[in-house]
N, C-alpha and C positions, 0 to 999 in steps of 0.2 A: 454553802450548806443549805439544804432545804429544811422546811419545817413541816410538821404534820398538818394535813388538811383534812377537815371533816366535810363530807358531802352528805347531806341529809335527804331523806325520802322526798320525792317529788321534784328535786332539783333536776334541771335539764342536763347537767354535766354527766358525762359518761366516759371517764378517762380509761385509757388502756395503757397501763404502765406496770413495770415490775413491782412497784410499791403499792399497788392497790390491794386493800384488805377489806373484804366484805364481812360484816358482822351478822351472822345467821344465828337465830335463837329466839327464845321466848320474848314476846312483846306484850300480848294481852294477859292480864291477871298475874303479872309478875313484876318485880322491881326493875328499875331502869339500870340494868347491869351494863348497858352500852355506854352510859356516861362514865362508869368506872374504867372501862377499857380505853375510851377516848382520853381521859385524864392521864392514865398510866402510860399511854403511848405518845404523850405530848412532845417528848424530846426525840422523836424518831422522824424519819422521812416518809412514813406511810401516808397514803391517801386513803382515808377510811370511808367506806361506803356504808352509811348507817341507815337502815330502813325504818327506825323508830321515828314516828312523826311527833312533833311537839304537841299537836292537837289532832286527834283522830276523830273524824266525824262519821265515818262509814257505818259503824255499828249503832250510832246514836240517831241516824237519819230515820225519820218516820216513813218517808217515801221509799219503797223498796227499789224503785228505779235509781234513785239517787244513791242509796246504799250500795247497789250493784256497781254503779259507775265508779264510786270511790274505791270499792274493793278491787275492781278491774285495774284502775290506775295504780294502786299500790302493788298488786301482784305483778303487773307489767314492769313497773319500775324495778322491783326486786329481781325479777327473772333476767332482765337485760343486764343488770349489774353483777349478779352472782355468776352468770355464765361467762362474763368477760374478765372477772377479777383474777389476778395472779394468785392470790391467796384467799382462803376463806376460814374464818374463825367460827366454830360452832360452840354455843354454850346452851346447855339444857339445865335451867334452874329447877328447883324442887317444886315450885309453885304451880306448874302446869305440865301436861304431858307433851306439849309442843308438837302436835301431829304434822303440821306443815314443815317444821324444821326437820323432823324425822324423814319426811319425804325428800326434802332438799339434800339432806345428808346422803340418802340412798342414791340420789341422782349424781352426786359429786364423787362418790367413792371410786368409780371406775375411770374418772378423768385424770388429767395431768396437773391439776392445781395443787398448790401446797395447802394441806388441810391441817388445822389445829382444832382438836376436839376435846371438849371438857363437859363434865356434868357434875352437879351437886351430888355428894355421896347419898343423899336421900331422894334423888330423882327416881321416879317410879320405873322407868325403862332403862336404867343404867346397865343391868346385865344384858339386856337385849342389844344395846349399842355395842357392848364389849363382844358379844357373840358375832354381831355383824362384822366388826373389824377383823375378827379372827378368820372369817370366811373369805375375805378378800384376797385375791392373788397378789396384790401389791402391798403387802405388809411393809416392805421397804421399796420405795420408789425413787426414781431419779426425776427431779424437776427439770424445767427448761435450762436452768443454770448448772445442771449436772451435779448438784450437791445431793448426796444420798441422805434421806431423812426417813426415819421410822415414824409411822403414824401411831401415836400413843393416845390414850384416854387419860386426861388430867382430871383429878377429883376436887379441884378448887379453882375458882376464877383467878385467884392470884397465881397459881402454878401455870395456868393456861396463858396468862399474860406474860409470865416470865419466859415461857417457851417461845412466844411470838417475838419478844425482845431479843432473846438469844439468836433466833433465826435472823432477825434484822441485823444484829451486830456482826454475825458471821458471814452473811451473804449479800445484804443490801447496803449496809453502811460503807463498805469499801468502794462502792460505785459512786458515792457522793463526796468522798473525802478528797 
């Protein structure tokens, strides 16, 4: 049996596996919700791709060239991993609008990845996300493993985590037992 592995931002590792789960969502000016997800998924076989850095220097750099280089490294790391991940978890906390995460969600909605989407009930753009999900032609999609899964909007991080665990137990765990 495998154990959960966390791969943090700037790591050179870029796994391609059915157990990869990218954590998309607020980083700046919001709580470290990613740590809660990692802790809750500790007893799974997920390879978690976590873009939150332990120490982010990009926005603190006085030299704009250094700030740009750090931002480019971060964006490149995230893009390469979110596009290859088998599943993507999106969390929109109430503390920030998360414009980059909204962009990432829009780019993933038409693809074939397993998407898990949640937002705090007080998130400013909650209704917008709901409307976007209702417009998509794949309200029910078939993933690569042919399990039908409706894309729903969870209104708590705990419910979102439970949805990810249920998917794991139903579709991924049998592969590793």
